[in-house]
DRENZA-619396 format. One record per residue: residue in one letter; x, z, y of N, C-alpha, C in turn. Coordinates in nm, 2 decimals. Layout:
<atoms>
A, X, Z, Y, X, Z, Y, X, Z, Y
...
</atoms>
This chain:
<atoms>
X, 9.02, 15.44, 10.35, 9.04, 15.35, 10.28, 9.16, 15.38, 10.17
X, 9.15, 15.36, 10.08, 9.30, 15.37, 9.96, 9.40, 15.28, 9.98
X, 9.53, 15.31, 9.93, 9.63, 15.22, 9.95, 9.59, 15.10, 9.86
X, 9.52, 15.09, 9.74, 9.52, 15.00, 9.69, 9.41, 14.91, 9.74
X, 9.31, 14.96, 9.81, 9.19, 14.90, 9.87, 9.28, 14.82, 9.98
X, 9.36, 14.90, 10.06, 9.45, 14.82, 10.17, 9.50, 14.70, 10.13
X, 9.59, 14.69, 9.99, 9.65, 14.59, 9.95, 9.56, 14.49, 9.91
X, 9.46, 14.54, 9.84, 9.33, 14.40, 9.82, 9.30, 14.34, 9.95
X, 9.27, 14.42, 10.04, 9.21, 14.35, 10.18, 9.31, 14.28, 10.23
X, 9.46, 14.31, 10.22, 9.55, 14.24, 10.27, 9.55, 14.08, 10.22
X, 9.51, 14.08, 10.08, 9.49, 13.95, 9.99, 9.39, 13.88, 10.00
X, 9.26, 13.93, 10.08, 9.14, 13.89, 10.05, 9.12, 13.74, 10.15
X, 9.04, 13.69, 10.11, 8.98, 13.56, 10.20, 8.84, 13.54, 10.23
X, 8.80, 13.56, 10.32, 8.64, 13.55, 10.37, 8.59, 13.44, 10.30
X, 8.64, 13.33, 10.31, 8.55, 13.21, 10.26, 8.56, 13.20, 10.11
X, 8.66, 13.25, 10.06, 8.66, 13.28, 9.88, 8.55, 13.37, 9.85
X, 8.55, 13.49, 9.94, 8.45, 13.56, 9.88, 8.32, 13.55, 9.90
X, 8.29, 13.43, 10.01, 8.16, 13.36, 10.01, 8.14, 13.27, 9.88
X, 8.25, 13.22, 9.84, 8.22, 13.13, 9.74, 8.20, 13.20, 9.62
X, 8.28, 13.32, 9.59, 8.24, 13.39, 9.47, 8.11, 13.45, 9.47
X, 8.03, 13.49, 9.58, 7.93, 13.56, 9.57, 7.83, 13.46, 9.53
X, 7.82, 13.33, 9.57, 7.74, 13.23, 9.50, 7.72, 13.22, 9.33
X, 7.85, 13.27, 9.29, 7.86, 13.23, 9.15, 7.82, 13.39, 9.08
X, 7.81, 13.50, 9.15, 7.79, 13.60, 9.08, 7.67, 13.68, 9.16
X, 7.53, 13.64, 9.12, 7.42, 13.68, 9.20, 7.39, 13.84, 9.18
X, 7.45, 13.88, 9.08, 7.44, 14.05, 9.03, 7.52, 14.16, 9.16
X, 7.62, 14.08, 9.21, 7.69, 14.15, 9.29, 7.68, 14.11, 9.43
X, 7.64, 14.25, 9.54, 7.62, 14.22, 9.68, 7.75, 14.16, 9.73
X, 7.73, 14.07, 9.84, 7.82, 14.01, 9.91, 7.91, 14.12, 9.98
X, 7.87, 14.23, 10.03, 7.98, 14.34, 10.09, 8.06, 14.39, 10.01
X, 8.02, 14.38, 9.87, 8.13, 14.44, 9.79, 8.25, 14.34, 9.73
X, 8.25, 14.23, 9.79, 8.35, 14.14, 9.76, 8.44, 14.11, 9.86
X, 8.55, 14.14, 9.82, 8.65, 14.11, 9.93, 8.72, 13.98, 9.94
X, 8.73, 13.92, 9.82, 8.77, 13.81, 9.80, 8.89, 13.73, 9.77
X, 8.95, 13.83, 9.68, 9.10, 13.81, 9.62, 9.11, 13.71, 9.54
X, 9.20, 13.61, 9.53, 9.20, 13.55, 9.42, 9.27, 13.59, 9.30
X, 9.20, 13.55, 9.15, 9.22, 13.60, 9.05, 9.42, 13.60, 9.05
X, 9.50, 13.51, 9.05, 9.60, 13.54, 9.03, 9.70, 13.62, 9.11
X, 9.60, 13.63, 9.22, 9.69, 13.75, 9.31, 9.63, 13.88, 9.26
X, 9.51, 13.93, 9.20, 9.49, 14.05, 9.17, 9.56, 14.05, 9.01
X, 9.58, 13.97, 8.96, 9.66, 13.95, 8.82, 9.81, 14.02, 8.83
X, 9.87, 13.96, 8.96, 10.01, 13.99, 9.00, 10.01, 14.14, 9.04
X, 9.93, 14.19, 9.11, 9.91, 14.32, 9.16, 9.88, 14.43, 9.01
X, 9.80, 14.38, 8.94, 9.80, 14.44, 8.78, 9.95, 14.45, 8.75
X, 10.00, 14.36, 8.74, 10.16, 14.36, 8.64, 10.25, 14.46, 8.74
X, 10.23, 14.47, 8.89, 10.31, 14.54, 8.95, 10.27, 14.70, 8.95
X, 10.16, 14.75, 8.94, 10.10, 14.85, 8.94, 10.11, 14.91, 8.78
X, 10.14, 14.83, 8.71, 10.10, 14.87, 8.55, 10.18, 14.99, 8.52
X, 10.14, 15.11, 8.47, 10.23, 15.22, 8.41, 10.26, 15.32, 8.56
X, 10.20, 15.28, 8.66, 10.24, 15.37, 8.76, 10.15, 15.48, 8.80
X, 10.17, 15.57, 8.87, 10.07, 15.70, 8.89, 9.97, 15.65, 8.95
X, 9.99, 15.58, 9.07, 9.87, 15.52, 9.14, 9.78, 15.42, 9.05
X, 9.85, 15.35, 8.96, 9.75, 15.30, 8.84, 9.66, 15.38, 8.76
X, 9.71, 15.50, 8.74, 9.65, 15.62, 8.65, 9.51, 15.67, 8.75
X, 9.59, 15.69, 8.86, 9.47, 15.77, 8.95, 9.38, 15.65, 8.96
X, 9.39, 15.55, 9.00, 9.28, 15.43, 9.02, 9.19, 15.42, 8.92
X, 9.25, 15.42, 8.78, 9.14, 15.42, 8.65, 9.06, 15.50, 8.66
X, 9.09, 15.63, 8.72, 9.01, 15.75, 8.69, 8.91, 15.76, 8.80
X, 8.91, 15.67, 8.90, 8.81, 15.69, 9.04, 8.70, 15.57, 9.00
X, 8.61, 15.59, 8.94, 8.50, 15.52, 8.89, 8.37, 15.59, 8.95
X, 8.27, 15.51, 8.99, 8.29, 15.36, 9.01, 8.35, 15.32, 9.12
X, 8.41, 15.20, 9.13, 8.50, 15.14, 9.24, 8.38, 15.10, 9.35
X, 8.44, 15.07, 9.47, 8.36, 15.05, 9.56, 8.35, 14.89, 9.57
X, 8.46, 14.82, 9.55, 8.45, 14.66, 9.57, 8.47, 14.60, 9.42
X, 8.41, 14.46, 9.41, 8.41, 14.40, 9.29, 8.56, 14.38, 9.24
X, 8.63, 14.36, 9.34, 8.80, 14.29, 9.33, 8.85, 14.43, 9.29
X, 8.83, 14.54, 9.31, 8.87, 14.67, 9.25, 8.84, 14.66, 9.07
X, 8.70, 14.64, 9.06, 8.69, 14.62, 8.91, 8.77, 14.54, 8.84
X, 8.77, 14.40, 8.93, 8.87, 14.30, 8.86, 9.01, 14.36, 8.82
X, 9.08, 14.46, 8.93, 9.19, 14.48, 8.91, 9.20, 14.58, 8.78
X, 9.08, 14.65, 8.77, 9.08, 14.75, 8.66, 9.09, 14.69, 8.55
X, 9.01, 14.58, 8.54, 8.99, 14.51, 8.39, 9.12, 14.45, 8.35
X, 9.21, 14.42, 8.47, 9.33, 14.33, 8.42, 9.45, 14.45, 8.39
X, 9.42, 14.56, 8.45, 9.50, 14.67, 8.41, 9.50, 14.72, 8.29
X, 9.34, 14.74, 8.23, 9.33, 14.75, 8.09, 9.38, 14.62, 7.99
X, 9.37, 14.52, 8.05, 9.39, 14.41, 7.96, 9.57, 14.42, 7.93
X, 9.64, 14.47, 8.02, 9.78, 14.49, 8.00, 9.81, 14.62, 7.90
X, 9.71, 14.68, 7.88, 9.75, 14.81, 7.78, 9.80, 14.75, 7.64
X, 9.89, 14.80, 7.60, 9.94, 14.76, 7.46, 9.91, 14.89, 7.37
X, 9.87, 14.99, 7.41, 9.83, 15.08, 7.29, 9.70, 15.08, 7.25
X, 9.65, 15.04, 7.15, 9.50, 15.02, 7.10, 9.41, 15.14, 7.14
X, 9.46, 15.27, 7.09, 9.36, 15.40, 7.12, 9.35, 15.40, 7.26
X, 9.46, 15.38, 7.35, 9.46, 15.41, 7.49, 9.37, 15.30, 7.55
X, 9.39, 15.20, 7.51, 9.29, 15.08, 7.56, 9.14, 15.11, 7.53
X, 9.14, 15.15, 7.42, 8.98, 15.15, 7.39, 8.90, 15.25, 7.45
X, 8.98, 15.38, 7.47, 8.94, 15.50, 7.55, 8.90, 15.43, 7.71
X, 9.03, 15.35, 7.78, 8.98, 15.30, 7.90, 8.87, 15.21, 7.91
X, 8.85, 15.13, 7.79, 8.72, 15.06, 7.81, 8.63, 15.12, 7.81
X, 8.59, 15.21, 7.70, 8.47, 15.31, 7.69, 8.43, 15.39, 7.82
X, 8.54, 15.41, 7.91, 8.50, 15.46, 8.05, 8.48, 15.37, 8.13
X, 8.52, 15.24, 8.13, 8.50, 15.14, 8.23, 8.38, 15.04, 8.22
X, 8.33, 14.99, 8.08, 8.25, 14.93, 8.04, 8.11, 14.95, 8.13
X, 8.04, 15.08, 8.12, 7.95, 15.12, 8.19, 7.91, 15.08, 8.31
X, 8.02, 15.07, 8.38, 8.04, 15.00, 8.53, 8.05, 14.88, 8.55
X, 8.07, 14.83, 8.45, 8.07, 14.64, 8.45, 7.95, 14.62, 8.49
X, 7.92, 14.53, 8.60, 7.78, 14.49, 8.67, 7.79, 14.32, 8.67
X, 7.89, 14.26, 8.61, 7.89, 14.07, 8.65, 7.97, 14.04, 8.53
X, 7.92, 13.91, 8.53, 8.01, 13.82, 8.40, 8.13, 13.81, 8.42
X, 8.17, 13.79, 8.55, 8.33, 13.77, 8.59, 8.42, 13.89, 8.51
X, 8.38, 14.01, 8.54, 8.47, 14.10, 8.52, 8.47, 14.12, 8.37
X, 8.35, 14.12, 8.32, 8.31, 14.13, 8.15, 8.40, 14.03, 8.10
X, 8.40, 13.90, 8.14, 8.47, 13.79, 8.06, 8.61, 13.80, 8.08
X, 8.67, 13.86, 8.18, 8.78, 13.86, 8.21, 8.87, 13.96, 8.15
X, 8.82, 14.04, 8.10, 8.85, 14.18, 8.02, 8.91, 14.11, 7.89
X, 9.03, 14.11, 7.88, 9.10, 14.06, 7.75, 9.19, 14.13, 7.71
X, 9.20, 14.25, 7.66, 9.31, 14.32, 7.62, 9.41, 14.27, 7.54
X, 9.53, 14.27, 7.55, 9.66, 14.19, 7.47, 9.65, 14.27, 7.34
X, 9.62, 14.38, 7.32, 9.66, 14.47, 7.19, 9.52, 14.41, 7.08
X, 9.43, 14.35, 7.13, 9.34, 14.29, 7.05, 9.38, 14.19, 6.97
X, 9.48, 14.10, 7.01, 9.52, 13.97, 6.93, 9.58, 13.99, 6.81
X, 9.60, 14.11, 6.78, 9.65, 14.15, 6.63, 9.53, 14.20, 6.56
X, 9.39, 14.20, 6.60, 9.32, 14.23, 6.56, 9.31, 14.35, 6.48
X, 9.34, 14.49, 6.55, 9.36, 14.60, 6.49, 9.21, 14.67, 6.38
X, 9.29, 14.75, 6.32, 9.18, 14.79, 6.22, 9.08, 14.86, 6.31
X, 8.95, 14.83, 6.29, 8.84, 14.91, 6.35, 8.79, 14.83, 6.48
X, 8.85, 14.73, 6.50, 8.80, 14.65, 6.63, 8.68, 14.59, 6.62
X, 8.65, 14.53, 6.50, 8.51, 14.45, 6.45, 8.39, 14.57, 6.47
X, 8.45, 14.69, 6.40, 8.34, 14.79, 6.42, 8.31, 14.86, 6.56
X, 8.43, 14.85, 6.67, 8.41, 14.90, 6.77, 8.33, 14.78, 6.82
X, 8.35, 14.65, 6.85, 8.25, 14.56, 6.87, 8.12, 14.55, 6.85
X, 8.10, 14.59, 6.72, 7.95, 14.63, 6.68, 7.87, 14.73, 6.76
X, 7.95, 14.84, 6.79, 7.92, 14.94, 6.87, 7.87, 14.92, 7.01
X, 7.95, 14.81, 7.05, 7.93, 14.78, 7.19, 7.81, 14.68, 7.20
X, 7.79, 14.58, 7.08, 7.68, 14.52, 7.08, 7.54, 14.61, 7.09
X, 7.57, 14.71, 7.00, 7.41, 14.80, 6.98, 7.39, 14.89, 7.10
X, 7.49, 14.87, 7.19, 7.48, 14.98, 7.33, 7.35, 14.95, 7.41
X, 7.31, 14.82, 7.39, 7.19, 14.78, 7.47, 7.21, 14.77, 7.62
X, 7.36, 14.79, 7.65, 7.39, 14.78, 7.82, 7.41, 14.62, 7.82
X, 7.37, 14.57, 7.91, 7.39, 14.43, 7.95, 7.54, 14.39, 7.92
X, 7.63, 14.41, 7.98, 7.76, 14.38, 7.99, 7.86, 14.42, 7.89
X, 7.82, 14.56, 7.83, 7.90, 14.60, 7.72, 7.86, 14.51, 7.59
X, 7.70, 14.48, 7.60, 7.65, 14.38, 7.47, 7.75, 14.26, 7.50
X, 7.75, 14.20, 7.61, 7.80, 14.09, 7.64, 7.97, 14.08, 7.59
X, 8.04, 14.20, 7.64, 8.17, 14.23, 7.58, 8.19, 14.20, 7.44
X, 8.09, 14.29, 7.38, 8.13, 14.30, 7.22, 8.10, 14.17, 7.17
X, 8.00, 14.05, 7.21, 7.98, 13.97, 7.15, 8.10, 13.85, 7.17
X, 8.15, 13.87, 7.29, 8.29, 13.81, 7.33, 8.42, 13.83, 7.25
X, 8.40, 13.96, 7.19, 8.53, 14.01, 7.14, 8.52, 13.96, 6.97
X, 8.39, 13.94, 6.91, 8.37, 13.87, 6.80, 8.39, 13.73, 6.81
X, 8.36, 13.67, 6.93, 8.38, 13.51, 6.94, 8.55, 13.47, 6.97
X, 8.61, 13.57, 7.02, 8.75, 13.53, 7.06, 8.86, 13.57, 6.95
X, 8.82, 13.66, 6.85, 8.91, 13.70, 6.76, 8.85, 13.70, 6.62
X, 8.73, 13.66, 6.55, 8.65, 13.67, 6.43, 8.59, 13.52, 6.43
X, 8.67, 13.42, 6.48, 8.59, 13.32, 6.42, 8.70, 13.21, 6.35
X, 8.82, 13.26, 6.33, 8.91, 13.20, 6.26, 8.95, 13.25, 6.13
X, 9.04, 13.31, 6.09, 9.09, 13.34, 5.95, 9.02, 13.50, 5.95
X, 8.99, 13.55, 6.03, 8.93, 13.68, 6.01, 8.79, 13.68, 6.01
X, 8.72, 13.55, 6.02, 8.56, 13.55, 6.00, 8.51, 13.61, 5.89
X, 8.39, 13.66, 5.91, 8.30, 13.71, 5.81, 8.13, 13.68, 5.83
X, 8.07, 13.65, 5.74, 7.94, 13.59, 5.79, 7.85, 13.70, 5.84
X, 7.90, 13.83, 5.83, 7.82, 13.96, 5.88, 7.80, 13.91, 6.01
X, 7.94, 13.86, 6.10, 7.92, 13.88, 6.23, 7.82, 13.78, 6.32
X, 7.80, 13.63, 6.24, 7.68, 13.59, 6.35, 7.55, 13.65, 6.26
X, 7.54, 13.70, 6.15, 7.42, 13.76, 6.12, 7.38, 13.90, 6.22
X, 7.50, 13.93, 6.25, 7.46, 14.08, 6.37, 7.44, 14.01, 6.50
X, 7.48, 13.91, 6.53, 7.49, 13.82, 6.67, 7.33, 13.76, 6.68
X, 7.29, 13.70, 6.57, 7.18, 13.64, 6.54, 7.05, 13.73, 6.58
X, 7.08, 13.85, 6.53, 6.96, 13.97, 6.52, 6.94, 14.02, 6.68
X, 7.03, 14.00, 6.77, 7.03, 14.05, 6.91, 6.88, 13.96, 6.98
X, 6.81, 14.05, 7.06, 6.70, 13.99, 7.11, 6.71, 14.08, 7.26
X, 6.69, 14.00, 7.34, 6.72, 14.04, 7.50, 6.68, 13.97, 7.57
X, 6.62, 14.02, 7.69, 6.55, 13.93, 7.82, 6.67, 13.92, 7.92
X, 6.79, 13.97, 7.91, 6.90, 13.94, 7.99, 6.98, 13.80, 7.97
X, 6.97, 13.74, 8.10, 7.03, 13.62, 8.08, 7.16, 13.61, 8.03
X, 7.24, 13.70, 8.09, 7.39, 13.69, 8.04, 7.43, 13.74, 7.93
X, 7.36, 13.79, 7.83, 7.36, 13.83, 7.72, 7.33, 13.72, 7.63
X, 7.21, 13.65, 7.64, 7.15, 13.54, 7.60, 7.25, 13.42, 7.62
X, 7.30, 13.38, 7.73, 7.42, 13.30, 7.75, 7.54, 13.32, 7.64
X, 7.60, 13.43, 7.64, 7.69, 13.48, 7.56, 7.66, 13.47, 7.41
X, 7.55, 13.47, 7.36, 7.51, 13.44, 7.24, 7.51, 13.30, 7.21
X, 7.47, 13.23, 7.28, 7.46, 13.07, 7.26, 7.61, 13.02, 7.28
X, 7.71, 13.09, 7.35, 7.83, 13.05, 7.38, 7.92, 13.08, 7.21
X, 7.89, 13.19, 7.18, 7.93, 13.22, 7.04, 7.88, 13.13, 6.93
X, 7.75, 13.08, 6.93, 7.72, 13.01, 6.84, 7.77, 12.85, 6.83
X, 7.78, 12.81, 6.97, 7.85, 12.69, 6.99, 7.99, 12.68, 6.94
X, 8.06, 12.80, 6.97, 8.20, 12.79, 6.93, 8.19, 12.84, 6.80
X, 8.11, 12.87, 6.71, 8.12, 12.91, 6.57, 8.07, 12.76, 6.52
X, 7.98, 12.66, 6.59, 7.96, 12.54, 6.54, 8.09, 12.46, 6.54
X, 8.16, 12.49, 6.64, 8.30, 12.43, 6.62, 8.42, 12.48, 6.51
X, 8.40, 12.59, 6.49, 8.52, 12.67, 6.38, 8.44, 12.71, 6.26
X, 8.34, 12.74, 6.25, 8.27, 12.77, 6.12, 8.12, 12.70, 6.11
X, 8.15, 12.57, 6.12, 8.01, 12.49, 6.11, 7.92, 12.53, 5.99
X, 7.99, 12.50, 5.86, 7.91, 12.51, 5.73, 7.85, 12.67, 5.75
X, 7.91, 12.78, 5.77, 7.86, 12.88, 5.78, 7.77, 12.92, 5.86
X, 7.75, 12.85, 5.98, 7.65, 12.89, 6.10, 7.52, 12.79, 6.10
X, 7.53, 12.66, 6.04, 7.44, 12.55, 6.06, 7.30, 12.62, 6.02
X, 7.31, 12.69, 5.91, 7.19, 12.72, 5.87, 7.09, 12.83, 5.98
X, 7.17, 12.87, 6.07, 7.07, 12.96, 6.19, 7.00, 12.84, 6.27
X, 7.04, 12.75, 6.28, 6.97, 12.59, 6.36, 6.88, 12.54, 6.27
X, 6.92, 12.52, 6.14, 6.82, 12.47, 6.04, 6.70, 12.55, 6.03
X, 6.72, 12.69, 6.00, 6.62, 12.78, 5.99, 6.54, 12.82, 6.12
X, 6.57, 12.77, 6.22, 6.54, 12.82, 6.37, 6.54, 12.96, 6.34
X, 6.67, 13.03, 6.33, 6.68, 13.15, 6.36, 6.71, 13.25, 6.46
X, 6.72, 13.14, 6.58, 6.74, 13.19, 6.68, 6.66, 13.17, 6.79
X, 6.65, 13.26, 6.92, 6.54, 13.23, 7.00, 6.54, 13.09, 7.06
X, 6.45, 13.04, 7.08, 6.43, 12.91, 7.15, 6.52, 12.85, 7.24
X, 6.53, 12.94, 7.33, 6.64, 12.91, 7.48, 6.81, 12.90, 7.42
X, 6.81, 13.03, 7.33, 6.94, 13.05, 7.29, 6.99, 12.91, 7.20
X, 6.89, 12.91, 7.10, 6.89, 12.79, 6.99, 6.94, 12.63, 7.08
X, 6.87, 12.60, 7.18, 6.90, 12.46, 7.26, 7.02, 12.48, 7.33
X, 7.04, 12.60, 7.40, 7.17, 12.61, 7.49, 7.29, 12.61, 7.41
X, 7.28, 12.67, 7.27, 7.38, 12.66, 7.19, 7.42, 12.51, 7.15
X, 7.32, 12.44, 7.11, 7.33, 12.30, 7.06, 7.36, 12.21, 7.19
X, 7.34, 12.24, 7.31, 7.40, 12.20, 7.45, 7.53, 12.19, 7.46
X, 7.59, 12.31, 7.45, 7.71, 12.37, 7.47, 7.82, 12.30, 7.36
X, 7.73, 12.29, 7.24, 7.85, 12.24, 7.13, 7.83, 12.07, 7.15
X, 7.75, 12.00, 7.20, 7.74, 11.86, 7.22, 7.86, 11.83, 7.34
X, 7.87, 11.94, 7.43, 7.97, 11.93, 7.53, 8.11, 11.94, 7.48
X, 8.12, 12.00, 7.37, 8.29, 12.05, 7.30, 8.33, 11.93, 7.25
X, 8.45, 11.89, 7.28, 8.55, 11.82, 7.18, 8.61, 11.87, 7.06
X, 8.58, 11.99, 7.04, 8.60, 12.04, 6.91, 8.51, 12.01, 6.78
X, 8.37, 11.97, 6.83, 8.27, 11.95, 6.73, 8.26, 11.80, 6.71
X, 8.27, 11.75, 6.60, 8.26, 11.60, 6.54, 8.16, 11.54, 6.58
X, 8.19, 11.38, 6.60, 8.05, 11.31, 6.63, 7.96, 11.32, 6.56
X, 7.97, 11.32, 6.40, 7.89, 11.33, 6.30, 7.78, 11.46, 6.33
X, 7.88, 11.57, 6.32, 7.77, 11.70, 6.35, 7.69, 11.70, 6.49
X, 7.77, 11.65, 6.59, 7.69, 11.62, 6.73, 7.54, 11.54, 6.70
X, 7.56, 11.45, 6.61, 7.44, 11.34, 6.59, 7.32, 11.44, 6.52
X, 7.39, 11.51, 6.41, 7.28, 11.61, 6.36, 7.24, 11.70, 6.45
X, 7.32, 11.78, 6.52, 7.27, 11.90, 6.61, 7.14, 11.82, 6.72
X, 7.16, 11.72, 6.75, 7.07, 11.67, 6.82, 6.93, 11.65, 6.76
X, 6.94, 11.63, 6.63, 6.80, 11.60, 6.57, 6.73, 11.74, 6.57
X, 6.83, 11.87, 6.58, 6.77, 12.01, 6.56, 6.73, 12.07, 6.70
X, 6.76, 11.99, 6.80, 6.68, 12.04, 6.93, 6.52, 12.08, 6.89
X, 6.50, 12.20, 6.98, 6.37, 12.23, 6.96, 6.29, 12.23, 7.09
X, 6.14, 12.22, 7.08, 6.05, 12.22, 7.20, 5.96, 12.36, 7.21
X, 5.97, 12.41, 7.09, 5.87, 12.52, 7.09, 5.92, 12.63, 6.99
X, 5.89, 12.75, 7.00, 5.96, 12.84, 6.90, 5.86, 12.84, 6.77
X, 5.92, 12.87, 6.65, 5.86, 12.87, 6.51, 5.87, 12.72, 6.45
</atoms>
């Protein structure tokens, strides 16, 4: 057992691991140590920039889900954009669950560096479930405000997938877009341009959002669908 694994096991809680396993059907229970997120974040901050962290991030794939979480948090702490992208490219093929995917939130992305949107498009076009999900998440988190462009919902609306975790992220993207860019994306619902499940799930999530006005919610209810086409 590596030193980092020993640290994680010292922080693990079996009952919490049982709880996590119920939320992540794509991860085998034996791969979950059961370390709470704040403890893993604290360990990432402690290890950041150390030789141990560098060695750890080169040892892929990891044995445990909690190691994947730690790896993701270490990447998220990276301040250099080019180094962050290189580490993401190495790590994303090994991401096998929604939690690690969604908690990957590089701080250097907040300034929306040149090329980030294009890189998100590359991830979306990869065809790999959690790489696609991550790419959609980047556009949702960083390109629905002042950096919004109509090309982004157009790109995401064109995705066709049988993967639940991809379709859920598409729905989440459009629900958030309805809150932030309503006029730009309402046509996707009026024109029934999204798959039936994604269409209805996005409306459901928008109806649950406090950021969508009562007037818009009333109209969205009228756009729910029972069939494709």
